[in-house]
C-alpha positions in Angstrom: -7.4 -17.3 -7.8 -5.0 -14.4 -7.9 -1.4 -14.9 -9.0 1.2 -13.9 -6.4 4.2 -11.9 -7.7 7.5 -11.2 -6.0 7.9 -7.4 -5.6 10.6 -6.9 -2.9 12.7 -8.5 -0.3 12.1 -8.0 3.4 15.5 -6.4 3.7 14.3 -3.6 1.3 11.7 -2.2 3.7 12.4 -1.5 7.3 9.5 -1.0 9.8 7.8 2.3 9.3 9.0 2.6 5.6 7.1 2.5 2.4 8.0 1.9 -1.2 6.4 1.8 -4.7 6.2 -1.6 -6.4 4.2 -2.9 -9.4 1.8 -5.7 -9.9 1.6 -6.3 -13.7 2.0 -2.6 -14.5 -0.3 -1.4 -11.7 1.4 0.9 -9.1 1.1 -0.5 -5.6 2.3 1.0 -2.3 4.1 -1.5 -0.1 4.3 -0.7 3.7 6.1 -2.2 6.7 4.0 -1.5 9.8 5.7 -3.0 12.9 7.3 -5.8 10.9 4.0 -6.7 9.1 3.7 -6.0 5.4 0.6 -4.4 3.7 -0.1 -3.4 0.1 -2.6 -1.0 -1.4 -3.1 0.4 -4.9 -1.1 3.6 -5.2 -4.0 5.8 -6.2 -6.0 8.2 -4.1 -9.7 7.5 -4.7 -10.4 11.2 -4.4 -8.4 12.5 -7.4 -6.1 9.7 -8.6 -3.0 11.1 -7.0 -0.1 8.9 -5.9 -0.3 7.9 -2.3 3.2 6.6 -1.7 4.5 10.1 -2.2 2.6 11.1 0.9 3.6 10.9 4.6 3.1 7.7 6.5 1.9 8.2 10.1 1.8 4.9 11.8 -0.7 2.8 9.7 -2.1 5.9 7.9 -0.9 7.3 4.6 -1.7 10.9 3.8 -2.3 11.8 0.2 0.1 14.6 -0.7 -2.4 16.4 -2.9 -5.5 17.1 -0.7 -4.8 15.4 2.6 -7.1 12.4 2.3 -6.0 9.7 4.7 -6.2 5.9 4.2 -5.4 3.0 6.5 -2.8 0.9 4.7 -3.9 -2.2 6.5 -7.4 -2.2 5.2 -7.5 0.5 2.5 -10.4 2.2 4.4 -10.7 6.0 4.3 -9.7 7.7 7.5 -10.6 11.3 6.4 -12.1 13.3 3.6 -12.0 14.4 0.8 -11.8 10.7 -0.2 -14.9 8.6 0.5 -14.1 5.3 -1.3 -11.5 2.8 0.1 -8.4 2.0 -1.8 -8.1 -1.5 -3.3 -5.8 -3.8 -1.1 -3.5 -6.6 -2.0 -2.8 -9.9 -0.2 0.8 -10.0 1.0 2.8 -13.2 1.6 6.4 -13.5 2.9 8.4 -16.5 1.8 11.8 -16.6 3.3 13.1 -13.0 2.4 10.7 -12.5 -0.5 7.6 -10.3 -0.4 4.9 -11.4 -2.8 1.5 -9.7 -3.5 -1.7 -10.4 -5.3 -5.0 -8.5 -5.6 -7.7 -9.4 -3.1 -10.7 -11.1 -4.8 
């Protein structure tokens, strides 16, 4: 069973915003899409670039290096050059705290 870790407060991330957090040293992108929180590993599966530095269009993050697109809700690839999904994290909100843990 994965261990949940507090990474932010709900007040830190307004709808449509993103931020970089860490899960035991692993960079993770945290997103607020319409009041619901999602987390994916902050690494493009095409070339290892940081995704959180890219533009967020609705529920899609665009890698700033080569334009690969990923659905932040599922980690699934939306466009090439990436072809492998990004690992996703479980997100739990307790009061004002946002906690994440890797999916198993």
